[in-house]
MIKE-920193 format. One record per residue (C-alpha): x, y, z; residue in one letter. Coordinates in nm, 2 decimals. Layout:
<sites>
@X=X Y=Y Z=Z res=A
...
</sites>
This chain:
<sites>
@X=3.40 Y=-5.15 Z=-2.74 res=M
@X=3.45 Y=-4.85 Z=-2.54 res=I
@X=3.70 Y=-4.87 Z=-2.25 res=P
@X=3.54 Y=-4.69 Z=-1.94 res=T
@X=3.75 Y=-4.65 Z=-1.63 res=L
@X=3.82 Y=-5.02 Z=-1.51 res=A
@X=3.53 Y=-5.20 Z=-1.74 res=Y
@X=3.46 Y=-5.24 Z=-2.10 res=I
@X=3.12 Y=-5.10 Z=-2.23 res=T
@X=3.01 Y=-5.34 Z=-2.50 res=W
@X=2.80 Y=-5.20 Z=-2.77 res=N
@X=2.86 Y=-5.39 Z=-3.10 res=V
@X=2.60 Y=-5.44 Z=-3.35 res=D
@X=2.53 Y=-5.78 Z=-3.40 res=P
@X=2.46 Y=-5.71 Z=-3.76 res=I
@X=2.77 Y=-5.67 Z=-3.98 res=L
@X=2.62 Y=-5.55 Z=-4.30 res=F
@X=2.29 Y=-5.56 Z=-4.50 res=E
@X=2.22 Y=-5.65 Z=-4.84 res=I
@X=1.89 Y=-5.53 Z=-4.92 res=G
@X=1.64 Y=-5.71 Z=-4.72 res=P
@X=1.89 Y=-5.95 Z=-4.60 res=V
@X=2.09 Y=-5.91 Z=-4.28 res=S
@X=2.42 Y=-6.07 Z=-4.25 res=I
@X=2.50 Y=-6.11 Z=-3.88 res=R
@X=2.82 Y=-6.19 Z=-3.69 res=W
@X=2.67 Y=-6.48 Z=-3.54 res=Y
@X=2.57 Y=-6.66 Z=-3.86 res=G
@X=2.89 Y=-6.56 Z=-4.03 res=L
@X=3.10 Y=-6.69 Z=-3.74 res=L
@X=2.90 Y=-7.04 Z=-3.74 res=W
@X=2.99 Y=-7.07 Z=-4.13 res=A
@X=3.35 Y=-6.99 Z=-4.08 res=V
@X=3.39 Y=-7.23 Z=-3.79 res=G
@X=3.23 Y=-7.51 Z=-4.00 res=L
@X=3.45 Y=-7.44 Z=-4.28 res=Y
@X=3.77 Y=-7.43 Z=-4.07 res=L
@X=3.67 Y=-7.77 Z=-3.93 res=N
@X=3.63 Y=-7.91 Z=-4.28 res=Y
@X=3.99 Y=-7.80 Z=-4.38 res=L
@X=4.10 Y=-7.96 Z=-4.05 res=I
@X=3.92 Y=-8.29 Z=-4.14 res=Q
@X=4.09 Y=-8.29 Z=-4.48 res=V
@X=4.43 Y=-8.28 Z=-4.35 res=K
@X=4.36 Y=-8.56 Z=-4.09 res=L
@X=4.18 Y=-8.80 Z=-4.32 res=Y
@X=4.47 Y=-8.75 Z=-4.59 res=K
@X=4.73 Y=-8.84 Z=-4.29 res=N
@X=4.54 Y=-9.18 Z=-4.25 res=E
@X=4.52 Y=-9.26 Z=-4.62 res=G
@X=4.14 Y=-9.23 Z=-4.64 res=C
@X=3.95 Y=-9.16 Z=-4.98 res=P
@X=3.95 Y=-8.83 Z=-5.07 res=D
@X=3.58 Y=-8.77 Z=-5.05 res=D
@X=3.55 Y=-8.88 Z=-4.71 res=W
@X=3.62 Y=-8.53 Z=-4.57 res=A
@X=3.34 Y=-8.39 Z=-4.79 res=D
@X=3.10 Y=-8.67 Z=-4.66 res=K
@X=3.17 Y=-8.56 Z=-4.30 res=I
@X=3.14 Y=-8.20 Z=-4.35 res=F
@X=2.78 Y=-8.25 Z=-4.49 res=L
@X=2.64 Y=-8.52 Z=-4.23 res=W
@X=2.82 Y=-8.32 Z=-3.92 res=M
@X=2.68 Y=-7.96 Z=-4.06 res=T
@X=2.33 Y=-8.10 Z=-4.09 res=V
@X=2.36 Y=-8.30 Z=-3.76 res=G
@X=2.49 Y=-8.00 Z=-3.55 res=V
@X=2.27 Y=-7.75 Z=-3.67 res=I
@X=1.94 Y=-7.99 Z=-3.65 res=V
@X=2.06 Y=-8.12 Z=-3.31 res=G
@X=2.15 Y=-7.76 Z=-3.16 res=A
@X=1.82 Y=-7.64 Z=-3.27 res=R
@X=1.61 Y=-7.92 Z=-3.13 res=L
@X=1.83 Y=-7.91 Z=-2.83 res=G
@X=1.74 Y=-7.56 Z=-2.74 res=H
@X=1.36 Y=-7.57 Z=-2.81 res=C
@X=1.32 Y=-7.91 Z=-2.59 res=W
@X=1.57 Y=-7.80 Z=-2.29 res=F
@X=1.53 Y=-7.43 Z=-2.28 res=Y
@X=1.18 Y=-7.32 Z=-2.40 res=E
@X=0.99 Y=-7.41 Z=-2.09 res=W
@X=0.78 Y=-7.10 Z=-1.97 res=H
@X=0.52 Y=-7.05 Z=-1.67 res=L
@X=0.19 Y=-7.07 Z=-1.80 res=T
@X=-0.14 Y=-6.94 Z=-1.63 res=D
@X=-0.33 Y=-7.26 Z=-1.79 res=D
@X=-0.12 Y=-7.56 Z=-1.61 res=P
@X=-0.18 Y=-7.94 Z=-1.72 res=I
@X=-0.28 Y=-8.20 Z=-1.49 res=Q
@X=-0.16 Y=-8.50 Z=-1.54 res=I
@X=-0.29 Y=-8.77 Z=-1.30 res=F
@X=-0.15 Y=-8.67 Z=-0.94 res=A
@X=0.14 Y=-8.41 Z=-1.12 res=W
@X=0.06 Y=-8.07 Z=-1.21 res=T
@X=0.27 Y=-7.91 Z=-1.49 res=I
@X=0.31 Y=-7.54 Z=-1.44 res=N
@X=0.53 Y=-7.51 Z=-1.76 res=Y
@X=0.46 Y=-7.53 Z=-2.13 res=R
@X=0.68 Y=-7.56 Z=-2.41 res=N
@X=0.53 Y=-7.35 Z=-2.75 res=P
@X=0.75 Y=-7.57 Z=-2.98 res=Y
@X=0.57 Y=-7.88 Z=-2.86 res=I
@X=0.23 Y=-7.70 Z=-2.96 res=E
@X=0.35 Y=-7.56 Z=-3.29 res=H
@X=0.63 Y=-7.76 Z=-3.41 res=P
@X=0.66 Y=-7.56 Z=-3.75 res=L
@X=0.82 Y=-7.33 Z=-3.52 res=W
@X=1.16 Y=-7.52 Z=-3.51 res=L
@X=1.26 Y=-7.40 Z=-3.84 res=I
@X=1.23 Y=-7.04 Z=-3.73 res=K
@X=1.61 Y=-7.02 Z=-3.68 res=V
@X=1.61 Y=-6.67 Z=-3.75 res=W
@X=1.45 Y=-6.60 Z=-3.43 res=E
@X=1.76 Y=-6.76 Z=-3.26 res=G
@X=1.81 Y=-7.04 Z=-3.00 res=G
@X=2.08 Y=-7.29 Z=-3.03 res=L
@X=2.22 Y=-7.53 Z=-2.78 res=S
@X=2.56 Y=-7.67 Z=-2.76 res=S
@X=2.45 Y=-8.00 Z=-2.57 res=H
@X=2.21 Y=-8.04 Z=-2.83 res=G
@X=2.46 Y=-7.99 Z=-3.12 res=G
@X=2.69 Y=-8.24 Z=-2.96 res=A
@X=2.40 Y=-8.50 Z=-2.97 res=V
@X=2.35 Y=-8.42 Z=-3.33 res=G
@X=2.71 Y=-8.46 Z=-3.44 res=V
@X=2.71 Y=-8.82 Z=-3.25 res=I
@X=2.39 Y=-8.91 Z=-3.43 res=T
@X=2.53 Y=-8.80 Z=-3.78 res=A
@X=2.84 Y=-9.01 Z=-3.68 res=A
@X=2.64 Y=-9.32 Z=-3.62 res=I
@X=2.47 Y=-9.28 Z=-3.95 res=L
@X=2.76 Y=-9.19 Z=-4.15 res=L
@X=2.97 Y=-9.46 Z=-4.02 res=E
@X=2.68 Y=-9.74 Z=-4.08 res=K
@X=2.59 Y=-9.63 Z=-4.44 res=Y
@X=2.90 Y=-9.46 Z=-4.57 res=Q
@X=3.23 Y=-9.55 Z=-4.40 res=F
@X=3.19 Y=-9.93 Z=-4.30 res=S
@X=3.15 Y=-10.00 Z=-4.67 res=K
@X=3.50 Y=-9.95 Z=-4.71 res=N
@X=3.69 Y=-10.26 Z=-4.60 res=K
@X=4.03 Y=-10.14 Z=-4.62 res=K
@X=4.00 Y=-9.89 Z=-4.34 res=I
@X=3.87 Y=-10.00 Z=-3.99 res=K
@X=3.63 Y=-9.75 Z=-3.88 res=T
@X=3.39 Y=-9.67 Z=-3.59 res=S
@X=3.19 Y=-9.39 Z=-3.44 res=V
@X=3.45 Y=-9.34 Z=-3.19 res=I
@X=3.71 Y=-9.33 Z=-3.50 res=W
@X=3.50 Y=-9.05 Z=-3.67 res=I
@X=3.47 Y=-8.87 Z=-3.35 res=L
@X=3.83 Y=-8.88 Z=-3.23 res=D
@X=3.91 Y=-8.66 Z=-3.55 res=K
@X=3.61 Y=-8.47 Z=-3.57 res=L
@X=3.62 Y=-8.31 Z=-3.21 res=V
@X=3.95 Y=-8.13 Z=-3.30 res=I
@X=3.79 Y=-7.92 Z=-3.55 res=G
@X=3.50 Y=-7.87 Z=-3.33 res=I
@X=3.72 Y=-7.67 Z=-3.07 res=C
@X=3.79 Y=-7.43 Z=-3.35 res=V
@X=3.40 Y=-7.43 Z=-3.43 res=T
@X=3.31 Y=-7.37 Z=-3.08 res=A
@X=3.55 Y=-7.09 Z=-3.04 res=T
@X=3.42 Y=-6.89 Z=-3.32 res=L
@X=3.03 Y=-6.99 Z=-3.17 res=I
@X=3.12 Y=-6.82 Z=-2.84 res=R
@X=3.29 Y=-6.53 Z=-3.03 res=F
@X=2.94 Y=-6.50 Z=-3.20 res=G
@X=2.76 Y=-6.50 Z=-2.85 res=N
@X=2.99 Y=-6.21 Z=-2.76 res=L
@X=2.91 Y=-6.02 Z=-3.08 res=M
@X=2.54 Y=-6.08 Z=-2.98 res=N
@X=2.57 Y=-5.97 Z=-2.63 res=S
@X=2.42 Y=-6.32 Z=-2.50 res=E
@X=2.50 Y=-6.59 Z=-2.26 res=I
@X=2.72 Y=-6.38 Z=-2.03 res=Y
@X=2.79 Y=-6.41 Z=-1.67 res=G
@X=2.70 Y=-6.27 Z=-1.31 res=N
@X=2.77 Y=-5.91 Z=-1.23 res=P
@X=3.16 Y=-5.86 Z=-1.14 res=T
@X=3.41 Y=-5.61 Z=-0.99 res=T
@X=3.68 Y=-5.75 Z=-1.19 res=M
@X=3.83 Y=-5.51 Z=-1.42 res=P
@X=3.77 Y=-5.71 Z=-1.73 res=W
@X=3.40 Y=-5.70 Z=-1.68 res=G
@X=3.16 Y=-5.62 Z=-1.97 res=F
@X=2.88 Y=-5.36 Z=-1.95 res=I
@X=2.65 Y=-5.52 Z=-2.22 res=F
@X=2.45 Y=-5.21 Z=-2.33 res=L
@X=2.26 Y=-5.39 Z=-2.61 res=R
@X=2.08 Y=-5.64 Z=-2.38 res=D
@X=1.76 Y=-5.53 Z=-2.23 res=P
@X=1.80 Y=-5.79 Z=-1.97 res=Q
@X=2.12 Y=-5.69 Z=-1.85 res=V
@X=2.14 Y=-5.65 Z=-1.45 res=P
@X=2.12 Y=-5.30 Z=-1.30 res=V
@X=2.25 Y=-5.17 Z=-1.01 res=G
@X=2.05 Y=-4.97 Z=-0.75 res=A
@X=2.11 Y=-4.63 Z=-0.95 res=D
@X=1.94 Y=-4.81 Z=-1.24 res=G
@X=2.27 Y=-4.82 Z=-1.45 res=Q
@X=2.39 Y=-5.15 Z=-1.61 res=P
@X=2.65 Y=-5.36 Z=-1.41 res=L
@X=2.98 Y=-5.52 Z=-1.53 res=P
@X=2.94 Y=-5.86 Z=-1.59 res=C
@X=3.18 Y=-6.17 Z=-1.63 res=H
@X=3.23 Y=-6.20 Z=-2.02 res=P
@X=3.19 Y=-6.56 Z=-1.98 res=T
@X=3.19 Y=-6.59 Z=-2.39 res=Q
@X=3.55 Y=-6.52 Z=-2.37 res=I
@X=3.63 Y=-6.76 Z=-2.09 res=Y
@X=3.45 Y=-7.03 Z=-2.28 res=E
@X=3.68 Y=-6.93 Z=-2.60 res=M
@X=3.99 Y=-6.96 Z=-2.40 res=M
@X=3.91 Y=-7.31 Z=-2.29 res=Y
@X=3.79 Y=-7.42 Z=-2.64 res=C
@X=4.13 Y=-7.30 Z=-2.77 res=I
@X=4.31 Y=-7.48 Z=-2.49 res=F
@X=4.12 Y=-7.79 Z=-2.59 res=A
@X=4.21 Y=-7.74 Z=-2.95 res=F
@X=4.59 Y=-7.73 Z=-2.87 res=V
@X=4.58 Y=-8.05 Z=-2.64 res=V
@X=4.38 Y=-8.25 Z=-2.90 res=T
@X=4.60 Y=-8.13 Z=-3.20 res=W
@X=4.93 Y=-8.22 Z=-3.01 res=L
@X=4.78 Y=-8.53 Z=-2.90 res=M
@X=4.69 Y=-8.63 Z=-3.25 res=Y
@X=5.01 Y=-8.53 Z=-3.43 res=W
@X=5.29 Y=-8.54 Z=-3.15 res=K
@X=5.15 Y=-8.82 Z=-2.93 res=G
@X=4.99 Y=-9.01 Z=-3.22 res=Q
@X=4.70 Y=-9.08 Z=-2.98 res=C
@X=4.44 Y=-9.16 Z=-3.27 res=Y
@X=4.61 Y=-9.52 Z=-3.25 res=K
@X=4.42 Y=-9.55 Z=-2.90 res=K
@X=4.06 Y=-9.51 Z=-3.02 res=E
@X=3.87 Y=-9.29 Z=-2.77 res=G
@X=4.15 Y=-9.10 Z=-2.60 res=L
@X=4.13 Y=-8.77 Z=-2.80 res=I
@X=3.75 Y=-8.78 Z=-2.77 res=L
@X=3.76 Y=-8.86 Z=-2.41 res=G
@X=4.01 Y=-8.58 Z=-2.35 res=T
@X=3.82 Y=-8.33 Z=-2.53 res=F
@X=3.47 Y=-8.43 Z=-2.35 res=L
@X=3.63 Y=-8.39 Z=-2.00 res=V
@X=3.79 Y=-8.06 Z=-2.10 res=I
@X=3.52 Y=-7.89 Z=-2.28 res=I
@X=3.23 Y=-8.02 Z=-2.05 res=F
@X=3.39 Y=-8.01 Z=-1.70 res=L
@X=3.50 Y=-7.64 Z=-1.77 res=T
@X=3.16 Y=-7.57 Z=-1.89 res=R
@X=3.03 Y=-7.73 Z=-1.58 res=F
@X=3.22 Y=-7.53 Z=-1.36 res=G
@X=3.17 Y=-7.20 Z=-1.56 res=L
@X=2.79 Y=-7.22 Z=-1.52 res=E
@X=2.84 Y=-7.11 Z=-1.17 res=F
@X=2.91 Y=-6.79 Z=-1.28 res=M
@X=2.67 Y=-6.76 Z=-1.55 res=K
@X=2.33 Y=-6.59 Z=-1.54 res=L
@X=2.04 Y=-6.84 Z=-1.58 res=D
@X=1.92 Y=-6.86 Z=-1.93 res=Q
@X=1.58 Y=-6.93 Z=-1.87 res=E
@X=1.38 Y=-6.84 Z=-1.54 res=A
@X=1.27 Y=-7.22 Z=-1.45 res=F
@X=1.62 Y=-7.25 Z=-1.38 res=E
@X=1.62 Y=-7.03 Z=-1.06 res=A
@X=1.53 Y=-7.28 Z=-0.82 res=G
@X=1.74 Y=-7.57 Z=-0.97 res=M
@X=2.05 Y=-7.70 Z=-0.77 res=I
@X=2.25 Y=-7.74 Z=-1.08 res=L
@X=2.11 Y=-7.56 Z=-1.40 res=N
@X=2.01 Y=-7.71 Z=-1.73 res=M
@X=2.38 Y=-7.66 Z=-1.89 res=G
@X=2.52 Y=-7.85 Z=-1.58 res=Q
@X=2.29 Y=-8.13 Z=-1.58 res=W
@X=2.33 Y=-8.18 Z=-1.96 res=L
@X=2.72 Y=-8.17 Z=-1.90 res=S
@X=2.72 Y=-8.45 Z=-1.66 res=L
@X=2.68 Y=-8.73 Z=-1.90 res=P
@X=2.96 Y=-8.61 Z=-2.14 res=F
@X=3.20 Y=-8.58 Z=-1.85 res=I
@X=3.11 Y=-8.92 Z=-1.73 res=I
@X=3.16 Y=-9.07 Z=-2.09 res=W
@X=3.47 Y=-8.89 Z=-2.14 res=G
@X=3.64 Y=-9.01 Z=-1.84 res=A
@X=3.54 Y=-9.38 Z=-1.96 res=Y
@X=3.66 Y=-9.32 Z=-2.29 res=L
@X=4.02 Y=-9.23 Z=-2.13 res=I
@X=4.02 Y=-9.51 Z=-1.88 res=W
@X=3.93 Y=-9.74 Z=-2.15 res=K
@X=4.20 Y=-9.62 Z=-2.40 res=A
@X=4.46 Y=-9.60 Z=-2.14 res=L
@X=4.37 Y=-9.97 Z=-2.03 res=K
@X=4.44 Y=-10.08 Z=-2.36 res=K
</sites>
């Protein structure tokens, strides 16, 4: 990171260190640390509510699998559509985009090639919570549980995990914003797709990864205080709803200053991230209304 005049030249190597043929990347390390910190938070919350000691371990296992599988599937389904020279004709429609992961499903396991979606991760976490509640927690008759009950606690730790994941995006020089003249603009030298000016030099862009880190930290503070100070866990769905509105409403607005992740988004009124955020915003608002109504 080299300050240059009013801007910051970002030239960080995404590889932290190497051990023989194995490369330890900032992104993967921050993912792991984020998941572990979430686990520690769950241990504290479940202990506070008098749950069995192994429940935090179970939720860590189920949610880790759910978020990684969901994030991978979400990216490959929502963001890997590319223009093709061989369009497909289905009845009266001509499909000009093709998805290589549909034709080659085994490519899904190539996680080292990148590609994780936060919206897909959210769906994966919800799916894992449904399965966990049905096949594990519901067997305990002394503690009344539900999927929302699980998620009310889980999202507090997810705020921390998401903060570190966005930090990983920054270290990868990816998912940043449009060019800016603001003094905190970042010049991402390691991204070959970085916008350039008329002189061919890379332009400073909004460091939207940092913006997202900021609202994730804000969401953590709000939900943490709601749990411990306001005891809002007694109103099922209120913490989850607040989390959804803060995270996805802010994400919706922030997408207006982001570069399109894929070419097919160029002609869309709202980009893919915004369309995927809308259901979570609506669900969050409904959960808040329902919890307060009780």
